[in-house]
KEKOL-470504 format. One record per atom (N, C-alpha, C): atom name; residue number from 1; x, y, z; residue in one letter. Coordinates in Angstrom, 3 decimals. Example, Ala and Ser with C-alpha at 12.3 -4.5 7.8 and 13.67 -1.06 7.14 Angstrom:
<atoms>
<N 1 <13.190 -5.690 7.800> a> <CA 1 <12.300 -4.500 7.800> a> <C 1 <13.200 -3.300 7.800> a> <N 2 <12.850 -2.250 7.080> s> <CA 2 <13.670 -1.060 7.140> s> <C 2 <12.900 0.030 7.870> s> 
</atoms>
This chain:
<atoms>
<N 1 <0.850 -1.196 0.000> x> <CA 1 <0.000 0.000 0.000> x> <C 1 <0.882 1.240 0.000> x> <N 2 <0.604 2.172 -0.888> x> <CA 2 <1.406 3.386 -1.002> x> <C 2 <1.165 4.311 0.172> x> <N 3 <2.192 5.118 0.468> x> <CA 3 <2.125 6.038 1.606> x> <C 3 <0.936 6.985 1.510> x> <N 4 <0.642 7.433 0.268> x> <CA 4 <-0.462 8.381 0.082> x> <C 4 <-1.788 7.751 0.497> x> <N 5 <-1.993 6.494 0.097> x> <CA 5 <-3.231 5.790 0.446> x> <C 5 <-3.319 5.551 1.960> x> <N 6 <-2.174 5.247 2.582> x> <CA 6 <-2.129 5.034 4.036> x> <C 6 <-2.550 6.315 4.760> x> <N 7 <-2.046 7.440 4.286> x> <CA 7 <-2.371 8.729 4.909> x> <C 7 <-3.862 9.043 4.755> x> <N 8 <-4.427 8.742 3.574> x> <CA 8 <-5.861 8.986 3.347> x> <C 8 <-6.699 8.144 4.312> x> <N 9 <-6.341 6.853 4.438> x> <CA 9 <-7.060 5.964 5.362> x> <C 9 <-6.939 6.503 6.791> x> <N 10 <-5.729 6.940 7.145> x> <CA 10 <-5.497 7.466 8.500> x> <C 10 <-6.325 8.722 8.753> x> <N 11 <-6.387 9.610 7.760> x> <CA 11 <-7.171 10.832 7.918> x> <C 11 <-8.656 10.532 8.098> x> <N 12 <-9.160 9.532 7.346> x> <CA 12 <-10.567 9.145 7.470> x> <C 12 <-10.844 8.602 8.877> x> <N 13 <-9.960 7.706 9.341> x> <CA 13 <-10.122 7.132 10.680> x> <C 13 <-10.016 8.231 11.740> x> <N 14 <-9.100 9.179 11.550> x> <CA 14 <-8.934 10.284 12.491> x> <C 14 <-10.202 11.133 12.557> x> <N 15 <-10.816 11.405 11.403> x> <CA 15 <-12.059 12.177 11.382> x> <C 15 <-13.186 11.444 12.110> x> <N 16 <-13.255 10.124 11.910> x> <CA 16 <-14.274 9.330 12.607> x> <C 16 <-14.014 9.367 14.113> x> <N 17 <-12.738 9.234 14.472> x> <CA 17 <-12.345 9.269 15.888> x> <C 17 <-12.712 10.616 16.515> x> <N 18 <-12.391 11.708 15.827> x> <CA 18 <-12.710 13.050 16.341> x> <C 18 <-14.213 13.270 16.443> x> <N 19 <-14.954 12.716 15.470> x> <CA 19 <-16.413 12.856 15.529> x> <C 19 <-16.969 12.121 16.752> x> <N 20 <-16.350 10.987 17.087> x> <CA 20 <-16.767 10.245 18.279> x> <C 20 <-16.498 11.062 19.542> x> <N 21 <-15.367 11.750 19.581> x> <CA 21 <-15.017 12.602 20.723> x> <C 21 <-16.043 13.725 20.870> x> <N 22 <-16.375 14.375 19.762> x> <CA 22 <-17.356 15.470 19.789> x> <C 22 <-18.723 14.952 20.235> x> <N 23 <-19.116 13.787 19.745> x> <CA 23 <-20.400 13.209 20.137> x> <C 23 <-20.436 12.935 21.643> x> <N 24 <-19.326 12.419 22.172> x> <CA 24 <-19.263 12.111 23.600> x> <C 24 <-19.415 13.361 24.454> x> <N 25 <-18.835 14.466 24.009> x> <CA 25 <-18.962 15.722 24.754> x> <C 25 <-20.409 16.199 24.799> x> <N 26 <-21.207 15.748 23.840> x> <CA 26 <-22.611 16.140 23.772> x> <C 26 <-23.545 15.012 24.209> x> <N 27 <-23.029 14.083 25.009> x> <CA 27 <-23.800 12.971 25.575> x> <C 27 <-24.306 11.977 24.535> x> <N 28 <-23.613 11.861 23.425> x> <CA 28 <-23.979 10.889 22.405> x> <C 28 <-22.766 9.999 22.109> x> <N 29 <-23.000 8.932 21.384> x> <CA 29 <-21.913 8.094 20.876> x> <C 29 <-22.475 7.224 19.770> x> <N 30 <-21.596 6.591 19.024> x> <CA 30 <-22.056 5.663 17.997> x> <C 30 <-22.676 4.449 18.676> x> <N 31 <-23.685 3.856 18.016> x> <CA 31 <-24.408 2.737 18.626> x> <C 31 <-23.473 1.568 18.911> x> <N 32 <-23.736 0.906 20.022> x> <CA 32 <-22.928 -0.253 20.388> x> <C 32 <-21.886 0.092 21.439> x> <N 33 <-21.787 -0.777 22.451> x> <CA 33 <-20.868 -0.506 23.550> x> <C 33 <-19.421 -0.467 23.100> x> <N 34 <-19.027 -1.382 22.207> x> <CA 34 <-17.620 -1.479 21.812> x> <C 34 <-17.251 -0.602 20.626> x> <N 35 <-18.215 0.056 20.028> x> <CA 35 <-17.937 0.844 18.828> x> <C 35 <-16.879 1.908 19.069> x> <N 36 <-17.057 2.706 20.125> x> <CA 36 <-16.082 3.764 20.381> x> <C 36 <-14.721 3.200 20.767> x> <N 37 <-14.734 2.025 21.443> x> <CA 37 <-13.468 1.383 21.809> x> <C 37 <-12.705 0.940 20.558> x> <N 38 <-13.449 0.344 19.622> x> <CA 38 <-12.825 -0.126 18.375> x> <C 38 <-12.265 1.057 17.593> x> <N 39 <-13.045 2.138 17.506> x> <CA 39 <-12.586 3.335 16.784> x> <C 39 <-11.319 3.885 17.445> x> <N 40 <-11.326 3.974 18.756> x> <CA 40 <-10.168 4.504 19.477> x> <C 40 <-8.921 3.661 19.288> x> <N 41 <-9.051 2.350 19.458> x> <CA 41 <-7.883 1.476 19.301> x> <C 41 <-7.395 1.427 17.862> x> <N 42 <-8.338 1.487 16.902> x> <CA 42 <-7.948 1.522 15.493> x> <C 42 <-7.154 2.784 15.194> x> <N 43 <-7.631 3.922 15.723> x> <CA 43 <-6.911 5.176 15.517> x> <C 43 <-5.524 5.111 16.156> x> <N 44 <-5.433 4.575 17.365> x> <CA 44 <-4.145 4.472 18.054> x> <C 44 <-3.177 3.564 17.297> x> <N 45 <-3.672 2.419 16.831> x> <CA 45 <-2.820 1.478 16.081> x> <C 45 <-2.326 2.108 14.785> x> <N 46 <-3.235 2.794 14.077> x> <CA 46 <-2.831 3.447 12.826> x> <C 46 <-1.860 4.590 13.079> x> <N 47 <-2.028 5.299 14.195> x> <CA 47 <-1.111 6.392 14.547> x> <C 47 <0.294 5.849 14.743> x> <N 48 <0.412 4.768 15.506> x> <CA 48 <1.726 4.157 15.739> x> <C 48 <2.317 3.669 14.422> x> <N 49 <1.479 3.031 13.599> x> <CA 49 <1.946 2.522 12.302> x> <C 49 <2.459 3.659 11.418> x> <N 50 <1.686 4.752 11.342> x> <CA 50 <2.070 5.911 10.514> x> <C 50 <3.388 6.512 10.995> x> <N 51 <3.517 6.675 12.298> x> <CA 51 <4.733 7.289 12.863> x> <C 51 <5.954 6.433 12.557> x> <N 52 <5.815 5.127 12.726> x> <CA 52 <6.958 4.230 12.444> x> <C 52 <7.276 4.216 10.955> x> <N 53 <6.249 4.104 10.136> x> <CA 53 <6.463 3.970 8.675> x> <C 53 <7.014 5.252 8.057> x> <N 54 <6.541 6.416 8.532> x> <CA 54 <6.934 7.684 7.907> x> <C 54 <7.806 8.545 8.825> x> <N 55 <8.557 7.920 9.714> x> <CA 55 <9.333 8.646 10.716> x> <C 55 <10.324 9.643 10.119> x> <N 56 <10.828 9.351 8.943> x> <CA 56 <11.855 10.219 8.338> x> <C 56 <11.298 11.575 7.907> x> <N 57 <9.987 11.656 7.756> x> <CA 57 <9.386 12.914 7.321> x> <C 57 <9.285 13.889 8.503> x> <N 58 <9.638 15.135 8.246> x> <CA 58 <9.650 16.155 9.294> x> <C 58 <8.256 16.379 9.890> x> <N 59 <7.231 16.362 9.037> x> <CA 59 <5.862 16.590 9.494> x> <C 59 <5.429 15.520 10.502> x> <N 60 <5.872 14.291 10.301> x> <CA 60 <5.526 13.197 11.208> x> <C 60 <6.208 13.396 12.556> x> <N 61 <7.453 13.869 12.532> x> <CA 61 <8.171 14.129 13.786> x> <C 61 <7.479 15.248 14.579> x> <N 62 <7.009 16.277 13.868> x> <CA 62 <6.283 17.366 14.526> x> <C 62 <4.969 16.844 15.099> x> <N 63 <4.278 16.019 14.301> x> <CA 63 <3.002 15.431 14.738> x> <C 63 <3.215 14.574 15.990> x> <N 64 <4.267 13.784 15.988> x> <CA 64 <4.598 12.948 17.146> x> <C 64 <4.858 13.824 18.375> x> <N 65 <5.591 14.914 18.172> x> <CA 65 <5.876 15.840 19.266> x> <C 65 <4.601 16.445 19.837> x> <N 66 <3.672 16.805 18.946> x> <CA 66 <2.395 17.364 19.390> x> <C 66 <1.575 16.349 20.175> x> <N 67 <1.601 15.087 19.720> x> <CA 67 <0.877 14.038 20.437> x> <C 67 <1.455 13.823 21.839> x> <N 68 <2.789 13.789 21.931> x> <CA 68 <3.445 13.610 23.229> x> <C 68 <3.129 14.790 24.145> x> <N 69 <3.191 16.012 23.597> x> <CA 69 <2.876 17.208 24.388> x> <C 69 <1.429 17.163 24.872> x> <N 70 <0.531 16.708 24.014> x> <CA 70 <-0.877 16.589 24.393> x> <C 70 <-1.080 15.594 25.526> x> <N 71 <-0.346 14.481 25.448> x> <CA 71 <-0.447 13.459 26.503> x> <C 71 <0.038 14.032 27.829> x> <N 72 <1.174 14.727 27.798> x> <CA 72 <1.733 15.321 29.028> x> <C 72 <0.765 16.339 29.619> x> <N 73 <0.187 17.187 28.768> x> <CA 73 <-0.751 18.207 29.244> x> <C 73 <-2.022 17.577 29.811> x> <N 74 <-2.408 16.424 29.270> x> <CA 74 <-3.607 15.760 29.792> x> <C 74 <-3.334 15.084 31.125> x> <N 75 <-2.072 14.771 31.395> x> <CA 75 <-1.718 14.135 32.670> x> <C 75 <-1.676 15.168 33.793> x> <N 76 <-1.244 16.385 33.498> x> <CA 76 <-1.047 17.394 34.535> x> <C 76 <-2.270 17.602 35.430> x> <N 77 <-3.489 17.777 34.868> x> <CA 77 <-4.642 17.964 35.760> x> <C 77 <-4.919 16.734 36.609> x> <N 78 <-4.473 15.576 36.136> x> <CA 78 <-4.722 14.348 36.864> x> <C 78 <-3.844 14.216 38.101> x> <N 79 <-2.950 15.168 38.330> x> <CA 79 <-2.170 15.133 39.561> x> <C 79 <-3.071 15.373 40.775> x> <N 80 <-4.233 16.001 40.565> x> <CA 80 <-5.153 16.238 41.686> x> <C 80 <-5.623 14.921 42.301> x> <N 81 <-6.052 13.956 41.483> x> <CA 81 <-6.380 12.654 42.082> x> <C 81 <-5.165 12.004 42.748> x> <N 82 <-3.972 12.240 42.193> x> <CA 82 <-2.759 11.698 42.810> x> <C 82 <-2.577 12.260 44.218> x> <N 83 <-2.743 13.585 44.359> x> <CA 83 <-2.621 14.197 45.670> x> <C 83 <-3.719 13.704 46.609> x> <N 84 <-4.901 13.432 46.063> x> <CA 84 <-5.986 12.901 46.889> x> <C 84 <-5.605 11.519 47.428> x> <N 85 <-4.947 10.710 46.579> x> <CA 85 <-4.489 9.392 47.031> x> <C 85 <-3.420 9.525 48.107> x> <N 86 <-2.487 10.463 47.902> x> <CA 86 <-1.442 10.693 48.903> x> <C 86 <-2.082 11.093 50.221> x> <N 87 <-3.081 11.970 50.133> x> <CA 87 <-3.780 12.420 51.334> x> <C 87 <-4.509 11.261 52.006> x> <N 88 <-5.084 10.382 51.202> x> <CA 88 <-5.831 9.248 51.738> x> <C 88 <-4.919 8.276 52.488> x> <N 89 <-3.747 8.019 51.946> x> <CA 89 <-2.840 7.038 52.540> x> <C 89 <-1.879 7.629 53.564> x> <N 90 <-1.955 8.917 53.768> x> <CA 90 <-1.042 9.543 54.729> x> <C 90 <-1.813 10.516 55.615> x> <N 91 <-1.100 11.193 56.483> x> <CA 91 <-1.729 12.201 57.353> x> <C 91 <-1.231 13.603 56.995> x> <N 92 <-0.749 13.776 55.767> x> <CA 92 <-0.182 15.057 55.337> x> <C 92 <-1.173 16.199 55.524> x> <N 93 <-2.423 15.997 55.101> x> <CA 93 <-3.413 17.071 55.179> x> <C 93 <-4.395 16.884 56.329> x> <N 94 <-4.012 16.072 57.310> x> <CA 94 <-4.844 15.905 58.495> x> <C 94 <-4.223 16.733 59.612> x> <N 95 <-4.849 17.860 59.928> x> <CA 95 <-4.263 18.806 60.865> x> <C 95 <-4.492 18.418 62.322> x> <N 96 <-5.701 17.940 62.629> x> <CA 96 <-6.038 17.616 64.011> x> <C 96 <-7.062 16.498 64.060> x> <N 97 <-6.905 15.629 65.046> x> <CA 97 <-7.883 14.578 65.307> x> <C 97 <-8.165 14.603 66.804> x> <N 98 <-9.445 14.771 67.172> x> <CA 98 <-9.821 14.880 68.579> x> <C 98 <-10.949 13.901 68.874> x> <N 99 <-10.769 13.097 69.906> x> <CA 99 <-11.813 12.175 70.345> x> <C 99 <-12.731 12.925 71.304> x> <N 100 <-14.029 12.942 70.989> x> <CA 100 <-15.001 13.629 71.838> x> <C 100 <-15.462 12.728 72.984> x> <N 101 <-15.713 11.473 72.656> x> <CA 101 <-16.085 10.448 73.641> x> <C 101 <-15.924 9.092 72.964> x> <N 102 <-16.528 8.061 73.522> x> <CA 102 <-16.390 6.725 72.932> x> <C 102 <-17.125 6.578 71.603> x> <N 103 <-18.059 7.492 71.328> x> <CA 103 <-18.886 7.371 70.123> x> <C 103 <-18.488 8.302 68.982> x> <N 104 <-17.915 9.462 69.319> x> <CA 104 <-17.658 10.466 68.286> x> <C 104 <-16.215 10.965 68.324> x> <N 105 <-15.735 11.287 67.141> x> <CA 105 <-14.451 11.978 67.028> x> <C 105 <-14.541 12.995 65.899> x> <N 106 <-13.691 14.014 65.941> x> <CA 106 <-13.666 15.023 64.886> x> <C 106 <-12.279 15.051 64.260> x> <N 107 <-12.248 15.499 63.033> x> <CA 107 <-10.973 15.604 62.315> x> <C 107 <-10.977 16.864 61.462> x> <N 108 <-9.959 17.695 61.679> x> <CA 108 <-9.776 18.884 60.832> x> <C 108 <-8.770 18.494 59.774> x> <N 109 <-9.167 18.600 58.509> x> <CA 109 <-8.331 18.103 57.410> x> <C 109 <-8.592 18.892 56.145> x> <N 110 <-7.759 18.668 55.156> x> <CA 110 <-7.961 19.261 53.838> x> <C 110 <-8.162 18.119 52.858> x> <N 111 <-9.351 18.010 52.242> x> <CA 111 <-9.648 16.858 51.386> x> <C 111 <-8.888 16.790 50.071> x> <N 112 <-8.330 17.905 49.606> x> <CA 112 <-7.599 17.903 48.347> x> <C 112 <-6.610 19.036 48.293> x> <N 113 <-5.723 18.966 47.301> x> <CA 113 <-4.652 19.961 47.196> x> <C 113 <-5.182 21.384 47.063> x> <N 114 <-6.324 21.544 46.400> x> <CA 114 <-6.873 22.879 46.186> x> <C 114 <-8.079 23.178 47.079> x> <N 115 <-8.351 22.282 48.014> x> <CA 115 <-9.519 22.448 48.876> x> <C 115 <-9.185 23.244 50.133> x> <N 116 <-10.219 23.804 50.731> x> <CA 116 <-10.062 24.504 52.002> x> <C 116 <-10.297 23.507 53.144> x> <N 117 <-9.720 23.780 54.323> x> <CA 117 <-9.881 22.858 55.450> x> <C 117 <-11.351 22.596 55.791> x> <N 118 <-11.608 21.364 56.164> x> <CA 118 <-12.948 20.923 56.547> x> <C 118 <-12.898 20.317 57.944> x> <N 119 <-14.051 20.268 58.581> x> <CA 119 <-14.173 19.575 59.857> x> <C 119 <-15.128 18.417 59.636> x> <N 120 <-14.644 17.218 59.862> x> <CA 120 <-15.473 16.026 59.711> x> <C 120 <-15.765 15.438 61.077> x> <N 121 <-16.989 14.920 61.227> x> <CA 121 <-17.373 14.244 62.459> x> <C 121 <-17.643 12.780 62.133> x> <N 122 <-17.034 11.899 62.916> x> <CA 122 <-17.181 10.460 62.717> x> <C 122 <-17.880 9.839 63.911> x> <N 123 <-18.780 8.900 63.618> x> <CA 123 <-19.456 8.155 64.667> x> <C 123 <-18.982 6.717 64.608> x> <N 124 <-18.569 6.191 65.750> x> <CA 124 <-18.068 4.825 65.802> x> <C 124 <-19.224 3.851 65.883> x> <N 125 <-19.107 2.755 65.124> x> <CA 125 <-20.115 1.690 65.125> x> <C 125 <-19.371 0.377 65.145> x> <N 126 <-19.079 -0.128 66.312> x> <CA 126 <-18.318 -1.365 66.423> x> <C 126 <-16.896 -1.159 65.926> x> <N 127 <-16.483 -1.994 64.994> x> <CA 127 <-15.134 -1.853 64.435> x> <C 127 <-15.106 -0.882 63.258> x> <N 128 <-16.257 -0.308 62.931> x> <CA 128 <-16.354 0.655 61.834> x> <C 128 <-16.686 2.037 62.376> x> <N 129 <-16.465 3.050 61.538> x> <CA 129 <-16.927 4.395 61.864> x> <C 129 <-17.448 5.029 60.590> x> <N 130 <-18.380 5.950 60.765> x> <CA 130 <-19.021 6.589 59.621> x> <C 130 <-18.901 8.093 59.743> x> <N 131 <-18.571 8.748 58.644> x> <CA 131 <-18.562 10.212 58.644> x> <C 131 <-19.999 10.682 58.554> x> <N 132 <-20.451 11.374 59.585> x> <CA 132 <-21.854 11.787 59.642> x> <C 132 <-22.046 13.270 59.329> x> <N 133 <-20.947 14.027 59.302> x> <CA 133 <-21.065 15.450 58.990> x> <C 133 <-19.734 15.989 58.487> x> <N 134 <-19.839 16.962 57.603> x> <CA 134 <-18.641 17.646 57.107> x> <C 134 <-18.978 19.121 56.970> x> <N 135 <-18.147 19.983 57.571> x> <CA 135 <-18.401 21.427 57.596> x> <C 135 <-17.123 22.175 57.261> x> <N 136 <-17.194 23.224 56.428> x> <CA 136 <-15.988 24.041 56.201> x> <C 136 <-15.488 24.600 57.531> x> <N 137 <-14.207 24.452 57.780> x> <CA 137 <-13.640 24.875 59.068> x> <C 137 <-13.834 26.374 59.304> x> <N 138 <-13.834 27.157 58.226> x> <CA 138 <-13.966 28.605 58.366> x> <C 138 <-15.312 28.984 59.004> x> <N 139 <-16.355 28.188 58.764> x> <CA 139 <-17.671 28.463 59.368> x> <C 139 <-17.606 28.318 60.883> x> <N 140 <-16.897 27.300 61.334> x> <CA 140 <-16.742 27.081 62.778> x> <C 140 <-15.918 28.212 63.376> x> <N 141 <-14.841 28.558 62.695> x> <CA 141 <-13.960 29.625 63.164> x> <C 141 <-14.719 30.947 63.303> x> <N 142 <-15.516 31.270 62.298> x> <CA 142 <-16.311 32.510 62.340> x> <C 142 <-17.253 32.520 63.542> x> <N 143 <-17.897 31.386 63.805> x> <CA 143 <-18.854 31.311 64.910> x> <C 143 <-18.146 31.452 66.251> x> <N 144 <-16.997 30.778 66.387> x> <CA 144 <-16.304 30.772 67.673> x> <C 144 <-15.690 32.126 67.993> x> <N 145 <-14.999 32.722 67.016> x> <CA 145 <-14.312 33.993 67.301> x> <C 145 <-15.207 35.205 67.058> x> <N 146 <-16.432 34.950 66.550> x> <CA 146 <-17.418 36.008 66.343> x> <C 146 <-16.927 37.106 65.397> x> <N 147 <-16.274 36.669 64.321> x> <CA 147 <-15.816 37.601 63.286> x> <C 147 <-15.978 36.929 61.928> x> <N 148 <-16.274 37.708 60.876> x> <CA 148 <-16.302 37.108 59.538> x> <C 148 <-14.889 36.713 59.115> x> <N 149 <-14.793 35.695 58.288> x> <CA 149 <-13.474 35.171 57.895> x> <C 149 <-12.600 36.224 57.226> x> <N 150 <-13.232 37.188 56.559> x> <CA 150 <-12.455 38.236 55.889> x> <C 150 <-11.674 39.080 56.889> x> <N 151 <-12.155 39.106 58.144> x> <CA 151 <-11.483 39.883 59.194> x> <C 151 <-10.516 39.042 60.028> x> <N 152 <-10.397 37.766 59.666> x> <CA 152 <-9.489 36.886 60.408> x> <C 152 <-8.235 36.679 59.575> x> <N 153 <-7.077 37.154 60.037> x> <CA 153 <-5.838 36.986 59.260> x> <C 153 <-5.563 35.512 58.954> x> <N 154 <-4.929 35.257 57.833> x> <CA 154 <-4.691 33.875 57.391> x> <C 154 <-3.913 33.070 58.419> x> <N 155 <-3.002 33.707 59.140> x> <CA 155 <-2.232 32.988 60.161> x> <C 155 <-3.143 32.528 61.299> x> <N 156 <-4.100 33.389 61.675> x> <CA 156 <-5.032 33.022 62.745> x> <C 156 <-5.977 31.915 62.292> x> <N 157 <-6.255 31.857 60.991> x> <CA 157 <-7.134 30.806 60.471> x> <C 157 <-6.494 29.430 60.599> x> <N 158 <-5.183 29.406 60.822> x> <CA 158 <-4.474 28.134 60.997> x> <C 158 <-4.343 27.737 62.466> x> <N 159 <-4.862 28.584 63.354> x> <CA 159 <-4.785 28.290 64.792> x> <C 159 <-5.480 26.964 65.093> x> <N 160 <-4.856 26.115 65.913> x> <CA 160 <-5.480 24.822 66.227> x> <C 160 <-6.667 24.955 67.170> x> <N 161 <-7.470 23.921 67.199> x> <CA 161 <-8.572 23.851 68.156> x> <C 161 <-7.949 23.521 69.507> x> <N 162 <-8.209 24.350 70.501> x> <CA 162 <-7.638 24.113 71.831> x> <C 162 <-8.413 23.036 72.582> x> <N 163 <-9.731 23.093 72.445> x> <CA 163 <-10.588 22.101 73.091> x> <C 163 <-11.826 21.870 72.232> x> <N 164 <-12.358 20.676 72.314> x> <CA 164 <-13.628 20.363 71.667> x> <C 164 <-14.394 19.443 72.607> x> <N 165 <-15.632 19.809 72.912> x> <CA 165 <-16.414 19.069 73.892> x> <C 165 <-17.787 18.721 73.315> x> <N 166 <-18.154 17.443 73.423> x> <CA 166 <-19.468 16.990 72.966> x> <C 166 <-20.546 17.577 73.868> x> <N 167 <-21.574 18.185 73.249> x> <CA 167 <-22.678 18.775 74.011> x> <C 167 <-23.907 17.871 73.935> x> <N 168 <-24.421 17.667 72.730> x> <CA 168 <-25.565 16.773 72.555> x> <C 168 <-25.713 16.397 71.088> x> <N 169 <-26.596 15.444 70.843> x> <CA 169 <-26.874 15.006 69.471> x> <C 169 <-28.335 14.634 69.365> x> <N 170 <-28.942 14.938 68.235> x> <CA 170 <-30.309 14.513 67.967> x> <C 170 <-30.352 13.936 66.561> x> <N 171 <-31.536 13.779 66.005> x> <CA 171 <-31.639 13.135 64.693> x> <C 171 <-31.137 14.020 63.550> x> <N 172 <-31.013 15.324 63.781> x> <CA 172 <-30.613 16.248 62.710> x> <C 172 <-29.199 16.809 62.832> x> <N 173 <-28.696 16.908 64.074> x> <CA 173 <-27.425 17.596 64.253> x> <C 173 <-26.689 17.123 65.501> x> <N 174 <-25.453 17.568 65.600> x> <CA 174 <-24.641 17.287 66.778> x> <C 174 <-24.017 18.600 67.234> x> <N 175 <-24.120 18.869 68.535> x> <CA 175 <-23.570 20.106 69.085> x> <C 175 <-22.210 19.866 69.711> x> <N 176 <-21.246 20.689 69.337> x> <CA 176 <-19.891 20.590 69.878> x> <C 176 <-19.457 21.970 70.334> x> <N 177 <-18.913 22.029 71.540> x> <CA 177 <-18.371 23.286 72.038> x> <C 177 <-16.886 23.341 71.681> x> <N 178 <-16.521 24.367 70.901> x> <CA 178 <-15.129 24.535 70.475> x> <C 178 <-14.469 25.661 71.264> x> <N 179 <-13.195 25.472 71.539> x> <CA 179 <-12.380 26.553 72.092> x> <C 179 <-11.245 26.799 71.106> x> <N 180 <-11.257 27.998 70.498> x> <CA 180 <-10.234 28.383 69.532> x> <C 180 <-9.786 29.801 69.868> x> <N 181 <-8.504 30.027 69.922> x> <CA 181 <-7.940 31.336 70.268> x> <C 181 <-8.538 31.859 71.582> x> <N 182 <-8.671 30.946 72.543> x> <CA 182 <-9.164 31.252 73.892> x> <C 182 <-10.625 31.705 73.932> x> <N 183 <-11.374 31.417 72.864> x> <CA 183 <-12.795 31.760 72.837> x> <C 183 <-13.599 30.480 72.681> x> <N 184 <-14.744 30.419 73.358> x> <CA 184 <-15.587 29.228 73.323> x> <C 184 <-16.942 29.539 72.704> x> <N 185 <-17.437 28.554 71.953> x> <CA 185 <-18.758 28.696 71.350> x> <C 185 <-19.248 27.308 70.931> x> <N 186 <-20.564 27.111 71.049> x> <CA 186 <-21.148 25.842 70.603> x> <C 186 <-21.528 25.962 69.133> x> <N 187 <-21.168 24.957 68.364> x> <CA 187 <-21.504 24.910 66.937> x> <C 187 <-22.309 23.643 66.692> x> <N 188 <-23.435 23.790 65.997> x> <CA 188 <-24.269 22.631 65.667> x> <C 188 <-23.999 22.200 64.226> x> <N 189 <-23.469 21.014 64.080> x> <CA 189 <-23.187 20.437 62.759> x> <C 189 <-24.409 19.674 62.270> x> <N 190 <-24.866 19.995 61.081> x> <CA 190 <-25.979 19.252 60.489> x> <C 190 <-25.465 17.929 59.941> x> <N 191 <-26.262 16.882 60.137> x> <CA 191 <-25.879 15.578 59.601> x> <C 191 <-26.059 15.573 58.090> x> <N 192 <-25.175 14.851 57.433> x> <CA 192 <-25.293 14.697 55.987> x> <C 192 <-26.415 13.711 55.698> x> <N 193 <-26.869 13.679 54.445> x> <CA 193 <-27.928 12.757 54.060> x> <C 193 <-27.467 11.331 54.286> x> <N 194 <-28.393 10.469 54.669> x> <CA 194 <-28.124 9.056 54.910> x> <C 194 <-27.114 8.827 56.031> x> <N 195 <-26.960 9.808 56.924> x> <CA 195 <-26.045 9.603 58.055> x> <C 195 <-26.679 8.633 59.047> x> <N 196 <-25.826 8.148 59.916> x> <CA 196 <-26.313 7.129 60.864> x> <C 196 <-27.304 7.731 61.847> x> <N 197 <-28.212 6.901 62.297> x> <CA 197 <-29.156 7.352 63.328> x> <C 197 <-28.423 7.415 64.661> x> <N 198 <-28.739 8.398 65.439> x> <CA 198 <-28.073 8.569 66.735> x> <C 198 <-28.812 7.767 67.792> x> 
</atoms>
């Protein structure tokens, strides 16, 4: 098969592949579960074949460079899930863990590299525990120090919780008295949907 014919076949397959990508962005795809998979793998196989067969041509080297650059750029945003995994398997973004009693504990943490600190409440159930509430830490800080977050310097926003005391719990919320920067205030955390019954 001549190079010109190979390129024409490749261009046709590339157009079909791109049309599949556009359809997917609009919640559509070609009929059949494996159709898009076959199109994708066919395009990938032909791409590798074209690059190997026509490597001496300058345009192919540029095309290869663009493909590699595209792959690298597509990986960069995926570092966020990587950091989430690091956070999951380590205590890097876990700032404080406080046991309230035998049933409840709280944890001040940052769920992701670009996320703001959160306060999670866990309820113990035998050998398991369930997260029953999650609240942005800044909301608790504002309530305790009686100032809007805009008036709290960033360094003070990193101040640790000095004390946390369980007050009460009902079917909708749990009350915890926090002491931060020598100030005390009770904060009621609303339970998340499908949280455990108290």
